C-alpha positions in Angstrom: -9.8 11.0 8.0 -12.4 12.0 5.1 -13.2 8.9 3.9 -11.2 6.3 6.4 -13.5 7.1 9.5 -11.6 7.1 12.4 -8.0 5.2 12.3 -4.9 4.1 14.2 -1.4 5.6 13.3 0.8 2.7 13.8 3.9 4.2 12.7 5.0 7.6 11.5 8.5 9.4 10.2 9.5 11.8 8.2 9.4 9.1 5.3 5.8 6.9 6.2 2.9 6.8 8.0 1.0 3.5 8.8 -2.6 4.0 9.5 -5.1 1.2 10.1 -9.3 2.2 9.8 -11.4 1.4 12.2 -14.4 0.6 10.4 -12.7 -1.7 7.8 -11.6 -5.6 8.8 -10.1 -8.0 6.7 -10.7 -11.7 7.3 -8.1 -14.6 8.5 -8.8 -17.8 9.3 -7.1 -16.8 13.3 -9.6 -13.9 13.5 -9.8 -10.4 11.7 -7.9 -7.1 12.0 -8.0 -3.5 10.2 -6.2 -3.2 7.4 -2.7 -1.3 7.2 -2.8 0.8 5.0 1.1 2.6 4.2 1.7 6.9 3.0 5.4 6.7 2.0 7.6 9.3 0.6 7.5 10.3 -3.1 10.5 9.1 -5.4 11.5 10.0 -8.7 12.4 7.6 -11.4 12.3 7.6 -15.1 11.3 3.9 -15.1 10.1 1.6 -12.4 12.1 -1.5 -11.6 9.3 -3.7 -9.7 10.1 -7.3 -7.8 8.0 -10.3 -8.9 5.9 -9.9 -5.5 5.4 -6.0 -6.4 4.7 -7.3 -9.8 2.1 -10.0 -8.9 0.5 -7.2 -7.3 -0.2 -4.7 -10.3 -4.0 -4.0 -10.9 -3.6 -2.7 -14.2 -1.4 -5.5 -16.3 -1.5 -4.3 -20.0 0.6 -0.8 -18.6 3.4 -3.4 -16.7 6.1 -3.6 -19.5 5.7 0.4 -20.2 6.8 0.7 -16.8 9.8 -2.1 -16.3 12.8 -1.4 -16.8 14.0 -5.0 -16.8 
């Protein structure tokens, strides 16, 4: 891949693909491993409905209320 370098594809079907870039690592107490990246099929939505976990991972909280249905 152009920006990630060599990757392992650990999962794929007609709706998503999972990749692990070999040159990057995430560190844990137990050791390190490549980050897992998912590329998923697009969906059309008028407004987003995010659960608490997804909401906590938003980077730009200033637009969060505009995107939410509830």
